[in-house]
N, C-alpha and C positions, 0 to 999 in steps of 0.2 A: 445372902440371896436377896435381902431387902434393898440393898444398894443398886443392884442391877435392875430390879423392877422400877425403882424410883427414877433411875437414869433413863430407862426405856420410855417411861411415862413422860419424863421431861423432854426427851427428844421428839416424841410424838406430838406433844403440845406445841413445841417450836415449829415443827413441820406443818401442823394444822393451822397455826397463825400465819405462816408464810404463804399458805394457799389463799388467804383472804379472811374476811371477817367471819365471825362465828355464825354459823348457819341457823342456829336456833338457841333458845334459852336452855333447852334440855341438853346435857352433856352427851348422852347416848346418841341423840339425833344429830348433834353437831359432829360427832365422830363418824357417823355414817356418811354425812355430807362431805367430810374431809376425805374419806376413803373414795368416794365417787370422784371428787376433784383430783385425787392422786391418780386414779385409774385414767382419767382424761389426760392428765399431764404425761403419764407414761406412754399413752398411745401417741401423743404429739411428739414426744422424745424419740420413740421407736421410728415413727414415720420420717422424722428429720434425719435420723442416723442413716436410714436406708437411702434417702435422697442424697445425702452428703457422700455416702460410700460409693454410690453410682457416679457421681460427679468426679470423685477422686479416681475411680477406676477408668474412666474415659478421658481423663485429663490429658491433654497433649496427644491425643490419639490421631495420628496422621494417616489413617487409612491403611494400615499394614495388612489388613485383611484383603486377600486377592479378590474375593467375591464382590466386595464393594466396588473395586476398580472396574471389574467386568460389567457390572450393572450400570455404573456411571458412564462408561464409554458407549454402551449400547444406547442408552437414553440420549446421550449427546449426539450420536450419529443419526438417530431417528429425528431429532429436532433439526439437525442440519439439512437432512433430506426434506423435511416439511418446509423449512424456510426456503430452500432451493426451489421447491415446487411452486411456491407462491410467487417467487421472483421471475419465473419463466413465463 
């Protein structure tokens, strides 16, 4: 049981050092600062995964949705009518 605890403590120390310099001379306070930094990192990671998955989802989307074509054609016809009105 002692080996698992020492290994967990060692992994935590490495992770805390990877987040940046020690936040305080007090170990308890430094651990709290490392937890806050870990939370910030996880929110950044979650946001980036959401953005990345949205990009992948819409990658090479050629407008297979019929509603987009209808809206696009309607806007296009209105702009042609407007331009035709100006030229007359």
